[in-house]
TIGU-15413 format. One record per atom (N, C-alpha, C, CB): x, y, z. Coordinates in steps of 0.1 Angstrom, whole numbers, plus 5000, padded with zeros to 4 digits. Glycine has a CB too. Example, Ala and Ser with C-alpha at 12.3 -4.5 7.8 and 13.67 -1.06 7.14 Angstrom:
2
513249435078512349555078513249675078511349555090512849785071513749895071512950005079514149945057
END
This chain:
172
503046514972502046614974502646744970501646624989502646764956503246894951502246994949503946864937502647124948501747234947501647264932502247354955500447314929500147364915499847504916498947274909500247584906499947724906499047744893501247814905497947804896496947824885496747974883495547764888496848024870496648164867495348164859497848214858494348234864493048244858492848394853491848204867492548414841492348544835490948574833493148554822490448694837489148734836489048864827488448764850487948884821487849004812487249124820486948974800486549094831485849204838486049184853484349204834485849294861486049274875484949214883486349414881483749214877482549164884482649004886481249194877482948934875483148784877484348754886483348724863485448844885486548824893486248834908487648924890485448944911485048964925484148844930484249094926483148804922482248694926483048564928481248674915484048534919484848414921485748424933485648394908486348544935487148564947486448544960487848704946485248604960484348584972483948444975483148674972483648374964483348234964484448144969482848174950485648174964486848094968487148124983488048124959487148244987487448285000486448225010487448435002485148215007484148155016484348005017482748195011484947945006485147795006486547765012485047744992487347865016488647835022489747815012488547725031489547844999490547824989491447954990489947804975492747934991493648044993493948104979494948005000493748234977494148314965495448384969493048414961496448344962497748404965497848554961498848324957497348594949497448724945496448754934498848764941496148884932495348924920495949044914493848954925496049044901496649154893495549214885497849104884495349354887494249424880494849544873493149454889494249594862494749714856494349844863494149724842493449834873493049954881492549904894491950034874492549984905492149934918490649894918492350044928490349774923489049724924488649734939488949574919487649814942487149844955486549714961486049954956487049674973486649554980487349434977485149544978488249434968489049314964489849254975489849334952490549344983491349304994490549215004492049425001489349265008488549195017488049065011487349285022487749064998487248944991488248834990486748984977489548864990490548764989491248735003491648794979490748815013491248785026492548855030491448645028492848965024494049035027493749125039494549125015494549115050494249195062494449345059495149155074493849425067493949575066495449615068493049645076495849715060497249755060497549835073497549835048498749835077499249905089500150025085499949815099500050055072501050165067500650305072500950165052499450325077499050455083499850475096497550455086500250375103501150385115502450445111501350255122503050405100504250465096504150615092504850385084502950645086502750785082502650875095501350805074502050825105501950895118503350915124501050825128504150805123505550815129506350915121506250675128506250915107507051005099506551155102506850975084505251175104504751305107505251355121503251305106505251265130505651295144507151325144505451175153507951255136509351285134509551425128510051175125508751455118508951595112508551705121508051595100507451685129507151785139508151805150505751755145508751685154509751695164511051765159510151555169511451725147512651795142512451945140513051725128511251975135510952125133510952195146509552145126510352135157510352195170511752215175509552115180512552105174513952115179514752225171514651975177514552225158515252325149514852465153514952295135513552495155513152625158513652665172511652635158513552575182514052605195515552645195513852485205516352555188517752585187518052715180518452465180517452735169517852855161517252985167517252845147516052985172515353105176515553135191513953105172515753035199515753055213517253035219514852965220517852925216519052885222520252955215519252735222520452935202521652975195521753125192521852895182520653185186520753315182519353385184521153325167519053415196517753485199517753625193517453485214516653645185516553775179515153825181516853765163515053955184513754025186513254055172513954145195512253985168511554005155510154055158511553875146509954175154508554235156508054235170507554145148508954245180508654255194508254125201507554355195508454015194508153885200509253845210508053775189508853795221509853755231510753635226509253725244512053645228512853535223513553455234513853595214513053465246513753395257513053265261513853485269511853235255511153105259510353055246510153135271510452925244509852875232508252885233510252725231507752855245506252855246505652985243505852805260506353095244505853225241505753255226506653335248506453175218506553195204505753085196507953195199505052995203504452885196503452925185503652805207502653025186501753065175502553095162500953185179503753155164504553195152505153065146505553295155505352965153506052845149505052735143506852785160503752755144502752655140502852625125501352705143502952725116503052695101504352615098503052825094505452645104506652575102506552435106507952645108505952415118505752275123504852195114505152285137503752255109502852185101503452145087501552275098504252245081504852215068505952105070505452335063506652105081507652005083507051865085508552045095505951865092505151745094504751685081503951765104504151765073503651715060504751675051502751825053505851745051507051715042507551575046508051825044507851555059508451425063507451315061508851435078506151335064505251225062505051185048503851265068505051285039504851255024506151185019504651385017507251235022508451175017508751035023509751265019508451025036508650895042507650785036508350905057506450835033505450735028505750695014504050805028506350785006506750744992507850644993507150874984508850665001509950575003509450445008511050635012508550445018508050325024507250245014507150355036506450315006505650244995506550174985504750344988507550244981508450194971509250074976509450294966509650074989510349964995509449844997511050005008508249875002507249765005506849694992506049825012506649774982506149714969507349664960505349814961508549694965509749654958509749714944509949504957509449844943509449914930510650014930508050004929511749954930513050024930513550024915514049974940514450124912515050124899515850004896515950254897515649944885516349824881515749694885517749834886514749694893514049574898513049524887513349594911513149394884512249334874510849324880512749194870509849364871508449354875508049214879507549414864507149194888506649064893505349034886506549064908504949104876503649084870503748964861503249214862502948854863503048734855502448744841502348624862501648844838501048854825500949004822499648794824501649054812501549204809500249254805502549234798499249174801497949214797497149274809497149104791497649244822496949294833497249444835497349214846498149494828498349644829497449714819499849674826496749644811495949704800494449684803496249654787493949554802492549534803492149394808491949544789493049314813492749184819492949174834493649074812492249084840492349064854492948924857490949084862493948904865494548774867494448734882496048774862494048614884494048554898495048444899492548514901495848454909496848344911496448264923498348414913496348134920495948044931496947934932494547974927497447904945498347794948497447694955499547844957497547564949496747464955497547334954495347444948496947224960497547094959497247034945497047004970498046954940497946894927496646824925499046804924496146754936494846674935493646764934494746584947493746894939492546984938492547064925492647074950493447044917493647134905492347124896494847094897491847004893490746984884489447054890490446844881489247034903488047094909488147254908488047054924489347304911489447454911489247504896490847494916489847434887489647474873488247474869490447374863487447384873486047384869485247494876485347244873485647524889485047634896485447774889485547644910486647784884487047904877486347924864488547904874486147814856485447824844483947864846485547694836483347804856481947834859481847974865481347734869482948034870482948164876483248274865483948174886483548234853483748334843485148364838483248464847486048274842487448284837487548254822488448194845488248344815488348324800489548234797488348454793490548244805491748164802492248104816492948244796492747984815493347924827494747864823492447814833495747904830497147854827497747784839498047964822498647694837499347624848500747674848499147474847501347704859502747744860503447644869502847884866
END
């Protein structure tokens, strides 16, 4: 009972979406899809769960706001209190309106940089790493669907792909 990997190449995103929805509704697992541009609704069509990366953005933003608050309290209240423009310098809560822009900018800075780093690590797009793209034409104008199936289902899936609009079918 060996596994077969089928690469189906499509010329347009509409037949790809229709075939993906058909396969997902029949319970056929699509391992991955490579497209030259984002295709709206493709994740749901192939059964990819919603991403949780927004949680990391919130954590990075919260970290930035906390670090900015700690920095401002230490510099302006604890370590070197200075009377700037008549503002009181003996309590943090009295200076909060003046610290809002710094807190906001620090939040955005940490969230943006953290998300870029997280995205690169999650997608494994680091310098020197070989691309995982199985067909370089998918970066130009082709759409590729990767399906892992049992060897005995291969002929049935191939016929479904051909009827769905696949222009090329390769076995790996």
